[in-house]
Backbone as CSV, one residue per row, in Angstrom:
resi,resn,N_x,N_y,N_z,CA_x,CA_y,CA_z,C_x,C_y,C_z
1,MET,0.839,-1.163,0.000,0.000,0.000,0.000,0.886,1.229,0.000
2,ARG,0.498,2.226,-0.774,1.276,3.460,-0.847,0.327,4.648,-0.709
3,VAL,0.650,5.539,0.238,-0.119,6.762,0.443,0.845,7.931,0.280
4,ILE,0.524,8.836,-0.641,1.392,9.968,-0.931,0.603,11.269,-0.834
5,GLY,1.117,12.228,-0.054,0.545,13.561,0.002,-0.838,13.670,0.638
6,MET,-1.198,12.755,1.517,-2.515,12.790,2.164,-2.543,13.897,3.220
7,HIS,-3.562,14.733,3.172,-3.729,15.831,4.122,-4.908,15.539,5.040
8,ALA,-4.997,14.331,5.534,-6.076,13.878,6.412,-5.540,12.711,7.233
9,PRO,-6.261,12.311,8.275,-5.810,11.152,9.056,-5.700,9.892,8.182
10,VAL,-4.687,9.079,8.476,-4.442,7.840,7.737,-4.322,6.706,8.737
11,LYS,-5.064,5.617,8.503,-4.961,4.432,9.344,-4.887,3.226,8.417
12,LEU,-3.749,2.498,8.485,-3.518,1.350,7.614,-3.019,0.165,8.423
13,SER,-3.344,-1.031,7.946,-2.777,-2.233,8.561,-2.634,-3.315,7.499
14,THR,-1.630,-4.176,7.706,-1.361,-5.260,6.778,-0.671,-6.392,7.537
15,THR,-0.593,-7.563,6.911,0.155,-8.659,7.507,1.374,-9.034,6.663
16,HIS,1.239,-9.019,5.340,2.328,-9.483,4.465,2.664,-8.484,3.362
17,ALA,2.406,-7.234,3.562,2.671,-6.242,2.520,3.551,-5.123,3.059
18,ARG,3.931,-4.231,2.178,4.713,-3.048,2.532,3.768,-1.855,2.560
19,ILE,3.872,-1.063,3.626,3.145,0.195,3.728,4.153,1.312,3.501
20,THR,3.887,2.160,2.525,4.754,3.297,2.238,3.956,4.575,2.425
21,LEU,4.446,5.454,3.290,3.795,6.730,3.587,4.756,7.849,3.219
22,ILE,4.359,8.704,2.273,5.230,9.776,1.801,4.501,11.107,1.904
23,ASP,5.102,12.059,2.605,4.580,13.427,2.737,3.130,13.481,3.193
24,THR,2.782,12.671,4.190,1.453,12.747,4.778,1.439,13.855,5.831
25,ILE,0.296,14.509,5.985,0.135,15.569,6.973,-1.084,15.213,7.809
26,GLY,-0.902,15.120,9.109,-2.000,14.753,9.990,-1.638,13.523,10.798
27,ASP,-2.638,12.910,11.386,-2.435,11.723,12.211,-2.242,10.498,11.317
28,VAL,-1.191,9.742,11.605,-0.898,8.522,10.858,-0.798,7.373,11.848
29,ASP,-1.524,6.302,11.577,-1.467,5.090,12.391,-1.297,3.923,11.422
30,ALA,-0.124,3.281,11.452,0.150,2.171,10.539,0.678,0.980,11.324
31,LYS,0.123,-0.193,11.020,0.548,-1.417,11.696,0.804,-2.493,10.653
32,ALA,1.975,-3.121,10.740,2.348,-4.212,9.838,2.637,-5.437,10.691
33,ALA,1.719,-6.379,10.697,1.870,-7.594,11.499,2.573,-8.679,10.670
34,GLU,3.043,-9.689,11.321,3.713,-10.852,10.742,4.937,-10.471,9.920
35,PHE,4.808,-10.239,8.603,5.967,-9.982,7.743,5.908,-8.628,7.062
36,GLY,5.004,-7.751,7.447,4.866,-6.454,6.802,5.994,-5.500,7.166
37,VAL,6.262,-4.562,6.266,7.307,-3.555,6.427,6.663,-2.177,6.285
38,ILE,7.176,-1.190,7.038,6.665,0.173,6.935,7.799,1.113,6.533
39,ASP,7.522,1.949,5.520,8.432,3.012,5.097,7.710,4.338,5.329
40,PHE,8.372,5.282,6.016,7.793,6.609,6.250,8.779,7.662,5.796
41,SER,8.306,8.640,5.020,9.124,9.752,4.581,8.321,11.035,4.754
42,GLY,8.847,11.974,5.551,8.129,13.221,5.760,8.823,14.106,6.761
43,ASP,8.161,15.227,7.082,8.752,16.181,8.019,7.774,16.697,9.057
44,ARG,6.559,16.111,9.107,5.588,16.557,10.116,4.475,15.531,10.301
45,GLY,3.717,15.757,11.385,2.571,14.909,11.674,2.671,14.261,13.038
46,HIS,1.626,13.572,13.406,1.592,12.757,14.619,1.506,11.319,14.120
47,VAL,2.637,10.631,14.203,2.821,9.362,13.508,3.049,8.238,14.509
48,HIS,2.278,7.159,14.363,2.462,5.954,15.176,2.655,4.792,14.200
49,LEU,3.825,4.150,14.281,4.160,3.038,13.397,4.519,1.821,14.242
50,GLU,3.986,0.666,13.851,4.273,-0.570,14.577,4.439,-1.695,13.566
51,SER,5.583,-2.400,13.634,5.859,-3.465,12.675,6.439,-4.690,13.367
52,ALA,5.981,-5.864,12.946,6.554,-7.117,13.423,7.851,-7.414,12.675
53,SER,8.132,-6.632,11.658,9.362,-6.790,10.897,10.188,-5.514,11.045
54,GLU,10.311,-4.692,10.012,11.192,-3.527,10.057,10.459,-2.236,9.712
55,ILE,11.070,-1.120,10.094,10.568,0.214,9.778,11.734,1.032,9.219
56,ASN,11.453,1.769,8.139,12.438,2.657,7.531,11.912,4.083,7.597
57,LEU,12.690,4.989,8.193,12.291,6.386,8.355,13.214,7.281,7.545
58,ASN,12.621,8.224,6.811,13.382,9.212,6.055,12.818,10.586,6.420
59,PHE,13.585,11.346,7.190,13.156,12.694,7.556,13.589,13.647,6.451
60,THR,12.650,14.389,5.888,12.932,15.191,4.701,13.238,16.649,4.998
61,GLY,12.958,17.130,6.206,13.251,18.513,6.561,14.329,18.585,7.625
62,HIS,14.724,19.802,7.969,15.748,19.990,8.998,15.189,19.818,10.405
63,LYS,13.863,19.818,10.520,13.207,19.660,11.808,11.917,18.879,11.595
64,PHE,11.610,17.958,12.517,10.353,17.218,12.443,9.329,17.929,13.313
65,ASP,8.225,18.346,12.718,7.177,19.084,13.412,6.061,18.115,13.789
66,GLY,6.034,17.695,15.047,5.019,16.762,15.508,5.623,15.716,16.410
67,SER,5.085,14.506,16.323,5.605,13.405,17.128,5.641,12.139,16.282
68,LEU,6.591,11.270,16.597,6.717,10.019,15.870,7.071,8.917,16.850
69,ASP,6.292,7.846,16.832,6.530,6.676,17.664,6.665,5.486,16.721
70,ALA,7.839,4.841,16.709,8.091,3.716,15.814,8.589,2.533,16.630
71,LYS,7.849,1.433,16.571,8.219,0.211,17.280,8.290,-0.932,16.279
72,ALA,9.403,-1.689,16.320,9.571,-2.803,15.397,10.312,-3.935,16.084
73,ALA,10.034,-5.164,15.661,10.734,-6.329,16.193,12.120,-6.453,15.571
74,GLU,12.289,-5.906,14.381,13.575,-5.916,13.687,14.056,-4.471,13.566
75,PRO,15.031,-4.160,12.710,15.632,-2.817,12.694,14.662,-1.684,12.399
76,VAL,14.930,-0.553,13.041,14.318,0.722,12.680,15.463,1.540,12.088
77,ARG,15.397,1.777,10.789,16.464,2.514,10.100,16.032,3.965,9.942
78,VAL,16.984,4.882,10.148,16.683,6.311,10.095,17.655,6.994,9.153
79,LEU,17.107,7.758,8.205,17.914,8.555,7.292,17.643,10.022,7.604
80,LEU,18.687,10.754,7.990,18.568,12.161,8.368,19.249,13.052,7.336
81,PRO,18.627,14.199,7.017,19.292,15.126,6.102,20.399,15.889,6.828
82,PRO,21.359,16.441,6.106,22.391,17.248,6.749,21.755,18.411,7.516
83,GLY,22.239,18.661,8.721,21.723,19.769,9.533,20.430,19.471,10.268
84,PHE,20.045,18.207,10.366,18.799,17.856,11.072,18.897,18.320,12.528
85,ALA,17.863,19.038,13.004,17.958,19.697,14.313,17.005,19.154,15.375
86,SER,16.093,18.258,15.049,15.162,17.725,16.042,15.827,16.638,16.867
87,GLY,15.459,16.568,18.130,15.949,15.504,18.978,15.019,14.312,18.935
88,PHE,15.571,13.141,19.253,14.723,11.957,19.391,15.395,10.933,20.263
């Protein structure tokens, strides 16, 4: 599943697929059970991600405006742009 540029709340769940969230604005709730993977790319929102496998995060701005909670049984990978200023 791929959601790009959504300006409304997003709630997704899967068991064996990849969830990709790009430039969403608003509340995001995504859950990937069993073998699902979550990819998130953005710079704002209130984001809750939970995966039984892995999560990939790509912060696109110098500061993340909002909150992000990412829990995974396997790696949580984070890609930060140069000069990223938010703490986590």
